[in-house]
N, C-alpha and C positions, 0 to 999 in steps of 0.2 A: 201599268201603263208603259208603253214603249214609245220613246221619243227618238226621231231621226235627226241627223245633223242638219238636214235641209229645212227643218221646221215642221215637217209632217209628223203626225203622231197616230197612235192607235190604242184603243182600250177595250177590255172585255172583262166580264165577271168570271170569277173562278171560285172553286171550293178550296179552302185552306185545310189540307189533310193533316198538317202537323209539322213540327220542327224536330230536327235532330241537332247534334253538336256542330254540324257543318252548315246547315241551311234549312230552307223551308220547302215543303212539298205542296204543290198546288195542282189542281185538276179541273179541267172543264170537259164535260161530256159532249157527245155529238149533239148538234143543234144549237150550240151556244152562239150568240150574236157577237159581232165585232164591229166597232165604230172606228172608221178611219177619218182623220181630220187633216186637211191640207193646210199649209202655212197661210194660205189666203182666206181661211175661215170656212171653206166648203167642207161638207161632211158626207159620208156614205156609210151605209150599214150593210154588212153581208154576214157570212158565217165564219166562225173562228176555226183555225186549224187549216182548212182550205176554204176559199170563199164560196164555192158552189155548194148548194144544198145537198146534204144536211150538215156540211162541215165535217169535223172528225174529232174524236176524243184525243186529248193531249194531257200527258202528265208532265209538269214542269218542276224544275229544281232551281231555286234561287239561293246562291251561297250567302251566308252572313257576311263574309268578306271575300271580295273577288269580283272581277269584271267579266262576268259571263252568266248566261241563263241557258239551261239545257232543257230539251223537250224530247219525250218518248212518244212515238206514234206508230200506227199501223196503216195510215193512209197519208199520202198516195203510195207509200212503200213503208215497210217495217224497218225502223231504225231510229237513230238519235240525231237531232240537229242541235247546234249550239250557236247562239248569238254572242259574239264578243262585244263588250260594252264597258262603259264606265262603271264603277262599283254600284251595285244594286242598293237602292235605299228603300226603307220601309217606314211608313207613317201609319200606325194603327193597322188597318186591314188593307192598306194600299201599298203595292210594290211598284217601284218605278225604276227604269233604266234607260240610259242613252245608248242607242245602238251605234257601234263604231264600224259598221259595214261588213267587217270580216266575219265569216261563218265557217262552221265545221259541219261535216256530215259523216255518219257511220251507218252503213247498211248491213243488216244481219246476214243476208245471203251472199255478201261479198261482191255482188254485181254492182256496177255503176248505175245509180238511179237515172231514169229517163230525164234528160235535160240537165243533168248534173254539171256543175262547173268543171271545165277541163283543167282546172288548176292543179297545184301539187298535191301529192298524196303521201302519207306516211304509213308504212305497213310493218307489223310485228305480231308474232304469235298467231299468224293466220288471219289477222284482222287488219282493216284498212280505215284510215280517217282521211277524208278529203278536205282540203282548204279551199273555200269558195270566196269569190268577190275581192280578191287581193287588189285587183285593178281599181275597185271602188274605194278602197282605203287610200291608194295613191291619189285618186281624184279628190278625196276629202282633204288631203294635204295640199294639193295644188290650189284648191279653192280657199285654203287657209281656215277651214272649219276645225281642223286639229293641227297640232304641231308635228314635225317629223319625230320628235321624241315620244309623243303619245302613240304615233303609229308604230314605232319600234317596240314600245311596251305592249301594244296590242298583239303584235306578231309573237312576242315572247309568251304572252298569256295563251295564245292559240296553241303554241307548241306544248305548253304545260298541260292544258286541258286535253289535247290529243294524247299525250302520254297517259293521263288518267284513264281515258277510254281504252287505249290499247292494252294497258296493264290491268284493266278491270278493277280499278281502285274506286272506292266510294266517292260519289254516288253511282258510278257506272258499273254496277255489279248486276248479277242475275236477279238480285232482290228487287231492283228497281222495276224490272219487267213484271215481277210478281205483284208489286205494288200497283202497277198500271192495270193489270188484269183484275185485281181485287176492286179497284176503283170503278172500272167499267161494270163489273158484276153487281155493284150496289144499285145500279139503275137510277142514279141521281137525275132529277129533271134538269134540263138545260136552263141555266140562268139567262134571263133577258133583261136588258136595261129598260127601266120603266119609261113608258111613253114613246117607245121607238118600235117601228115595224121594220122588217128585213127588206132590203132592196131586192127587186125581182132579179 
């Protein structure tokens, strides 16, 4: 479950592929439903990964310790995205995190994805990581949803994770992409939340 600072939230079902010494590997195939909940109680159901049918397959990694969640995908472009967050918590088979607005992206073909945030980029070893939504982090401080100290820690975490991606340190190695392709090849059915239909 993903909780936003403004009270909105989203949830989706996923397959737990296993754990390693650093974190948990999670996967949802194309066609998985996503339920968004606004702070005022309204709900909407669409597809996960991208809201339009049929959604897309996503491999996620949630660290046992650390404030970020990474996702590997091939739609709408092939690359990695990272949500910076408060530390991920796990209760049984439920993972939760509070999204702190700041995001990272890394595209394999080195081109800027369509609509990518024009924010700062860090490049090394022929790879680039973009930092997105820094202004949203500032807005969260202005609204007193987070403290300046937490915003500073979030930016530090973003630089730390960007370094992992650029240096191809676990979990950001070629093995993750192989893990992704193996998960897709299994042909797992898309999990859907009981009693819910997808919004048109």
